[in-house]
N, C-alpha and C positions, 0 to 999 in steps of 0.2 A: 504493500500501498503506500503510494507516495500522495502527500498532501500538496495540490497545488495552489500553493501561498498567496498566488496571485489574484485568484479567485476572491478572496477577502478584501481586495483594494479597489475593486469596482464600484465604478455610482452607488451611492446609497441612499434611499429615500428619506433617512434621517436628515439628510441635508450634511452630514459632515464627512471630512476627507477622511479615511480610515488609512491607517500606515502601518506596515507590517515590515519587521527589521530583520525576519528570518529569511535565511536566501533557499533554504530546502529543508523539507521533511522528510523521511523515510522510515516506515513502520515494516517491515518482515523480517522474514528466517534469513539467517545468513548479513545482515543487513551490517554489521560492522566490517565485512570482507570489502566493502565498498569504499573504508576510510582512503586508500592509497589513490584510487581511480579520483575520489572528490580533488584529492590534494593536487592532482596534477591537471586542474582545469587553470585555464589562464588565468581567472581571477583570484586564485589562490597561489599562483607560482612565486608570490615573492615573500611566502613564509618560510623560510631556512631552519629555523631554533624553533621547535616545539618542545612544548612541555607538558606532562598528563601529570592532572592532578586526582587522586584515588586515595583511598583508605586500604587497610590490609585485605578486608573483606571485599570491597569492589576490585581489589587489583588480581584476584583469586578468579572474580566473576568474570571479567574482562579486558581488565587492566593488561593481563599477562597477551592478550589476544593483539590488544592495540600495539603493543612494545614491539610483538614479532612481525606484527604489517609493518611497522613503520620503523625500520632500523634506523638508531641514533637518535628516537625522542629520547627527552631528559625525563626522566621520572620521579615523580614525586608520590612517596605511599606514607601517607597520616597514619597513625593510631588511634584506632575506631574508638578505643575506651574514652567514656567522657570528651568525645570531639562533638562539639555543637557549634551552631551559626553564631558565634557570638567574639567578642575583641579576642579571646585567647585562642579561637580556632584560626583567626585571620592572621595571628603573630606567629604560629607556629608556620602556618604554610607560607608565608612572608620570608620568615628563618632558609626555609629550604627554597623559594624563590632567588630569594638574594645568592646563595650559592651558585646559581646557576648563571646568572650574569643576564643580560639580554636576553628576551625570548619575542618571538614574532607570532606565535600562535599558542592557545592553550587547548587541552583537551579536558574537559570535566567527564569523568569516568565513574558514575555512583547516583546519588538520590538527592533528594531533598538537600544536606548541608552540603555535600560536596560542592554542588552548584550553587550555592549561594556563598560561598567560601570564594570557588573560581570568577563568578560573576563581579565579586567586589572587586578581586584585584586586578581582574582583566578592563574593569571600566578605569580604575585608577594607574594603571599602566598603560593605557591607550594603546590596547592591542584587542583583537576579536578571540573568540574562543568557539568550539565544538563542543558538542553536546554528547555523550552516549549514558544513555540511561540504564542501569543496571535492575530496575525495580518499579513497576508503576506505582507510586507512592502516593505520589504529588501532583500538582497541578502549575509548580511553579519551573520549569523547566526552560519553557520561554520566555520568562517573567525580565522584566526591564528592572527591578526594583532587588534587592539583595536583602531579605526579612532577616533580620539580626536580633537577638537579647543584648541592646549593648549596656555594661554596666546596670544591668538589673533592669532596664526600660527596651519593651519593644519596639524597634524601628524601623522602617523601611528606607534603607539607601538608594540615591540613586545609582544606578549600576548599567548592565547590558545584558541585551540577550545571546545567547549562542548564534550564530550567523548556520549553522548546519546542527540538525538534530539528526543521528543515526540510531534509531532504535532497533535492537536486535529482537526478536521475538525469542530467538534458540537461548538470549539470557534472561531479560526481563522474566519470561516467563516462567523461569524457574527458581526464580528468589523465595525466600520466605512466604508463605502464605499471610503473616502480619504485617510485612509490606504492600500486599495488594491490597490488601484490608482496609490498611491506610489510605490506599491510593483511591478505593470505592468510596470512603467514608467524606474524603476530600471532593468528591466532585459531586457526591448526594447536597452536599453544601449549598450545593448552588440552587438547591431549591426556598431558601430561606434569603438566599443574598439576592435573586432575581426579585422576589416579593418585597423586601426593602426596599429596593428598587425601583419596582411599580407603584406602592405605595407611596414614597416619596416623589416623586415623580407628579403623580395626581393631586399630591398636595401644596408642594411649591415649584412646580413645574422643573424638575430637575432634569437636564438633558436625560435622556434615552434613547435606545436605538432598538426598534423591535428586530430589525436581523440579527443583531447579536444576541437577544432574548431568544429567538429561533434556534439557531444555530446551539444554545446552550442547552434546549429543550430538547432538542435529538438528539444530543448526546446523552444525556440523563434517560431517555427514552431506551436508545440504545443500550445503555449500561443495566436496565435492567432487566432487558431481554436475556444480558449474556449473564446475570450471577449466576444461574446453575451453571454454567458452563465453566465459568471460574473456578466454581466448585470442584469440578470433574478435568480440570487442566485443559479445557478448549481454547485452540491455538485461535481460534477468532474472536474470542472472549476477550483471550488478553490483550488481543490487537485492538478491537472496539476499546477497553478500558484506557488502553494508551493513546487513543486518537482522542477520546474525551478528555483525559487529562490533557490536553498538548492544545486543541482546540479552547479550553478554557484557559489557557495562557494565551493565546491569538487574540480571543474577546479581549483580555485587558489591554494588549496591543493595540487594538482597535478603540477601543474607548478610550485609552490615555490615562486610564487607572485602572483601579482595582475592584469596581464598583459592582461587576456582571460576576464577581466572582466571590466575593467577602460580605458578609454582613453581619447578622447579631451572632450565627454560630463561630467565626472566626474572633468577634471580640471576645466573648468566652474563653475561647482556645489562649487568645492572647495574655487575658488577665491570668490565668494558671500559671502562663510561660514566665510572667513576671513576678511570679509568687509572692503576691501580694496577700491573698487570704491564705494560702498553703505551702509548704516546704515544696522544694525541688519534687517531681513525678517525674519517672522515667518511662514516659510515654512519645510515641512517634505525633507529629504535628496532626494530621490526619486524625488519628486515633481519638485527638483532643476535640477535634472541629465535629468530629462525629455523635461525640456526645454532647456538646454546644447546639446542634442542629437536632437531635433528639429534644432537647429543653426545650430550645426555642418553640419547636413544633407544638408541643405540648400547651404552652404557655398561649401562643399565637391563637392556636385552634380553642383555647379554652376564653381566650379575649372576644374574638367571633362570636361566640355564642352568648356571650355578655352585651355585645353590640345587637346582635340581632335580638335579645330579647327587649332590647330599647329603656331599659331601666336605668339610665346613666348619667352623668352630667360631665362637662369637663372645663378644667381651668382654663382662666384666660391666659394664663402665661405661667410657663414652667422653667424656672432658674436654674443654674447649677445649684446643683447639691453640695457645696465647698464643705460643709462641716465632715461629710460623708467622704470627701476626696482626702481630708486633710486626716480624717481618722485612720484612713487604711494605708494610703500611699506617705506613708513616715520618712524613708529615705529623703534627705534635703533634693538631692538631684530628680527623684524620680516624681517628688512633690511639684517642683519646679515647671517639669515636662509635662504633667497633667493639669496644671494649672494653665501652662501655654497651649495645650490643646483645646483646653475648652474656654479659650477667651479670644474673641467673643462666643458668645452662647448659642449655637446653630440651633437652637430653637426659638429663639425671636424671630426666626425668621418665616415661622409656621403660625397661620391665620388660624388659631383652634377652633373657630366654628367650622373650619373646611372639615376636621374629622367629624362634625357629625352631618355636613352635606356630602361628604365623600364616602357615608358608611357603605353605601352597597358595594362600591369597588373596591374596598379597603378589605371586606368578606371575602368578595370574588379572590382576591389576589391569595389571602391566606388560603383557602379551601384548593388551592393550587397546590400546596405544601402537601405531600402525604403525611397521613398523623403520626404521633409519635410509635404507635402499636404499630403502625405498617413500614415505618423507618426501621425499628427495630427488628421486625421479620428479614428485611431487605438485608440489614446486616450480620442478622443471624446465619446466613447461606455461605458468610465468606468467614463467619465466625470473629468479625469484626467488636472491638468496643464500642460499650454501649449506651452505660450507664455510670452516674455518679459514684456507684459503688463499684463499678469495674476499675474506677483510676482511683480507689481507695478515697473518696468524701464519702461523707455522711449527706444525708437529704436535706441537711441544712443549708448544704452550698449552693441549691437551687435559687434562694430567694435569694441569698448574698451575693451569687453569682448574675445571677439577672438585674439588681440593682444597681451595681458597680459598674459593670462590664461596659453597657453604652460608655463610658467616659473615656477607655481608653483610644479611642480615635475620634476626630472630629468631622463623623460621618452621620447623618441621621437613619436609623432605622426604626421598624417598630417597636422592639424592644426599650429605645429613648422613648419615644412617643406613646407610648402605652404611661409614661408617668403625668401625662395629663388626664387620663382618664378618674372617674371617682370610684373604679372598680379595681384600680391599680392592685390595692395590695393581697386583693381575692385572688386573682389570677398568678400572683408570684408563688403562691400556696397551692397549687392545682395540682 
């Protein structure tokens, strides 16, 4: 399967020019063997000194093959123990890159962490990189930002997308099922992300592109059809999952931000990653997103029920809960970042009367999200993480997470809009 990236840059009815910064995406068995041929193309002929970034696990999975296919490539193999996309992972990689000297092109061989570390350095070194995914575990392979937890604060650093993605089914299909389940969770998270986007557009006329939404929904439909195949190891199911994850990354490129791929479910994951309510938990990004998705779905559907019942009022204004932020974000640097993130208050741009006027649209968009039970059943098919208890949290984390997580990003979600409603406390405890 070869993704024709030029198809995504054609004129769009939304009126915005969509830009894609990836030259080529190939998803097929044996794709890794195409690397020498790709590098011989005239457009890449200037790249003479190559460096591969991997860890000990991904080197065994695919890095050794890259080394054999590209004689002379400089190899960096990081220790996977406690390796994260943070200032420590960046520094360890930088030390290895400094030993090599000048590099023309990097090749990321791995999943989310390796790619974020690579794209961070590629941006700062002003060089391109290729992507060789070793697992269908995240949707960020073609992201143009590096998602990092930097000194305890979740940040998105300006970075670069790979210019070529070579996704070899023979490699990522054999990744541990836990990594595949993480990718399933990350992709399923688009349900709440898209609902958040649509609701905000209805209330505030925020830019939205129906074509991008349709692309995401098609990827979700394909994923749902592939769940049984993932459990039994079907090649097409794995390729459809990888396609969906890469498509989600392209949707972010087309939009110019992460709006079509990140909503309330990601904000919950970010909060847990920042270790504000909890100590460090050793779970993949997608796993945490999956739990956030199930929680958000449960709360959103309960809210839709309350709206349909009609017995509610809305506040005229919803100020930032500074006391709540100060209570939990106690580290000075983190507190400063959160205050900055919430100044000005993004809810000031919302006319609360529209929450009533647009209630039928809000309900409609929420009902497009599968219920918590339906999502749990989907995740069960791939043995995915799906509950607070799975992460080691007690049930009280639902209310605490739902209340605090909307403040980690300056983005309107329905989770944040819920603060306007008179039934707010009730839906948090559903």
